[in-house]
C-alpha positions, 0 to 999 in steps of 0.5 A: 431522259437526256436527248442529244443530237444522236443519242438519248440517255436514260439515267437513274431509272428506278422502279420501286421494289413493290412494283418490280418484275411487272414490266414497268422498267421495260415499258419505260425504256420502250417509250424512250425508244418509240419517242426517239426512233432515230437515236441510239438509246444509252442506258446508264446503269450501276455495275453491281445493282443492275438487273442485267437480265432485263437489259439483255431482254431489251437488246442493250449491248455492253459498250463500256465501263465508266467510274465516277466519284463525288468528293464530299466535304 
């Protein structure tokens, strides 16, 4: 988690395949919301690999799209 003045950013949240669909990702997100109750929680997620149903269940709202690339030499 990356905490700023008004926001908390969750980036690179992964749950091992063998542990998915057990509520672990949801509990981790809920923990961030409980620890920082007065901040907006931002979840950074890949567009294609995102479990969108889980995010909707957590009441996240789509805010925008960002594209990032890393040049490898």
